[in-house]
N, C-alpha and C positions, 0 to 999 in steps of 0.2 A: 537497580537497573539505570543505566544511563541512556536517555533517548535524546537524540540529536536531529534536527532538521535544518537542511539548508536548501535555497533555490539554486538551481543550476541550468546551464543550456549547453549546447553542444557547438564549441568551438576550439580554437588552439589557445594553448597556455602554455608558458614555458617555465615558471618558478613557483615557489612556495609563498603562502601569504598565511597570516594570523588571522582567523575569523574573530570579528568583534561583535557582529550584530546576532546575537542569540539570547534565548531566554530559557529559563527553567520551567519544566511542565509538572513539578511536583516530586523532586528528588528526595529520597530519604536516606539512601546508604552510600551517595558519593557526591562531591563536589567538584566540578570542572573549573580548572586552573586556566588552561588554553587550549585552542583548537587550531591545528594546523592542516592545511589541504595543499598538496602539490601534485600536478603543476596547476598553479593559479596565480593570476596577477592583480586581480581586483575583485571585489564582491559585487554581484554575485558570480561564483566561479563559473568560468566557461570551459566545458570538458569536451575533448575530442573523442569521436567514435573510434573504436578499435585501439584504444590505448587504457592503460591502467592509472587510476588516481589513487594516491596515497592520502589517507586520513590518519593524524596522530592526535591523540587526546591525551592531555596530562590532567590527572584528576586524583584528589585524596579520598580513599575509602573510609567510611565511618563504621564499617563492620568488618569482622573476621570473615573470610570466605574461602572455600577450597576450590570453586569452579568459576569460570567466567564464560559466557556464551554471547554470540553475536547475531544480530538480524540486521538486513538493510533493505529498506523499501523505497520506491519511488513513488511520491504522492501525486497522483494526477486527478484534480477535480476533487479532492478529498478521498480518492480511492487509492488504497495502498497496494502497489505492485512490486512483489519480491524480486530482488536482484538474485539471479542465480550464479552459483560458483563461489559465494561467500563462505569461508570455514566458519562452522558454528561454534567449535570449541576453541576459545582464544588460548586456553592453557596449553592444549595439545599441539596448537598451530604457532606457538610463540608469539602470539599478538600482545601479550603483556610483559613486563619484565620478569615476573616470576609468580608461581603459584605454589601454596596458597597466599593469599594476601591478608595482611595484619590490619587491624583498625588503627587509623592515623597514618598509614603509609601513603606516600605520593607516588603514584604509578603512571607510566607512560603506555598508553594502548595505541598500537598502530595496525592498520589493516589496508587492503587494497581493494577498489571496485572496479571491475572490468566493464568500461563503457561498450557495450556490444555494438557493432556495426549496423545490425538491424533495428536499432532504436530509432524512432523518428526525430527530426529536429525540432524540439519543442523546449519549453522551459517547464522544469518539474521542480517539487520539492524532494529531496533526498533526506530519508530519516533513518538515523543511525541508532540502534539499540545495542547496549552493552549490559548484561544482566548478571548479577551475581546469583549464588546459590537460592537466595530468598526470593530472586525476580524482584527486588525493592530498589535497586538503583536506577533513577529515571532523571535525564535531563533532556532539554530540547533548545535548539536554535534555529531561527529563521529569519527572513529578511523582509517579509511581507505579510500581510492578512488578506486572504481571499474574500471577495465581496460576493454574497449569496444573492443572486436574482434569477429564480427558476423560471424555466419555460417548460410546458406540460407537453409530453408525447402520449397520446391516447391509443389504445390497441383494442381490437374485438377478435376474438378468435371462435369460429363455429366448429366443433369438434364432436366425434363419436367417441365415448370412453371405452378404452380397451379392457377395463377392469372396474370393480367396484371399490368405492373407497369412502371412508369417514372423514377424511382430512384431504386438504389440498394445499400445497406448498409451492408458491411461485417464485422464481429466480430470473434474473437478468443480467448477462455479462456483455461487456464489450471487448472484443477479441482485436488487440493491438499487436501487429507483428507476431502473430501466433499465440500470443499471451492472451488467457481468458482473464479478464478483470470484473470481478463481481461488484455490481452496483448496488447500492442500498435502495431498496424498493419501499415506499411509502405504506404499501399494504402487501405484505407477502403471503398473508392469509387468503387462499383462493375460496374460502368458504364465507368470506366476508365482504359484503359490498362490491361483489365482482359479478353479481347476476346469476349465482348459482347457489342453490339450496342444497346443503350436504345433508345426509351422505348421498353420494352419486352411485349410480348403477350401472353394470357392464352393459356395453351396446346401445345405451341410451345416448341421444344427442343433447349437447348443452353449448350455451354461448357464454364465454368467459370475456369480460372486459375490465380494462384496468388501465392506469396511467404512470407515467415515469417523470419526475422532475428533471430536466435538462438544465444544469446549473450554469449560471453566467461565467462562472470560472473556469469550466471545461475549455480547453484550447479548441481553436477551428482544426478539424482533424478528420480524416476518412477513417472508419472503421467498421467491423461487422458485428452486429448486435444478435446475440442468442437469448431468446427468451422461452422459458420452460415450465412446465406445470406438472408435479409430481404428486402422485397419490401416498397413502399411508404406507405402503411397502417400498417407497422411494423410487420406484419405477416412473419412466416418463409417461404421462397421459398424453401431453404433445410436447414437441421440442422443434424450433424452428430457427433458422438464421436469415438475416436480411442486411444488405449493406446500407450505411448511414453516413451522411457528411454533417458534422457540427459547424454551424456558421453563426456569426453575430447577428 
């Protein structure tokens, strides 16, 4: 798998540029020779909403493979947000010179990312993954390292359980432009250090308490937060949304 990451923001650019600032994150089945992004005039690339951005990657395969697949994410505060509309099958969509690929061949992979007009104006990291049939071709490039400096959001919920359950699983999402982005919780186990003793019983009242780290790397942005708690059958014991603004 080839795994590529680049910082970008939303502005106008007019020509192509060869990306120099990248690093390998543990490739086993491929070696990147060059990366071109168009339109782009300087690193980090500045992308215009409502346009297509072309990424071309020249790499040498270290294995024989009959399939090549693609996934693209925007990384917002270490949270991967999938880009929609990216063709997954690189062979069927002619994103590579040809398939199958033979060990030692140098291949040009190209694809387009549509910068949706609903995306907010902010800087994100774009992660590009190109996988062989073994899912072992992996590279990455970026232009910065985010600094982790968390602040804590604490929450307490008084609820009556609609069902009995031996387990409790908590999730938190940030909803940005209608896209739910799952945040990593320090303690997703609602039975552990959340004020509840499991198993819980139907129609009994409980108080759930937990906390979430707001990383310093998160951009200043308005979003809707969804917090939910699920029982063993995966149905909601509670689920609520509230608006939140992230500031320095």
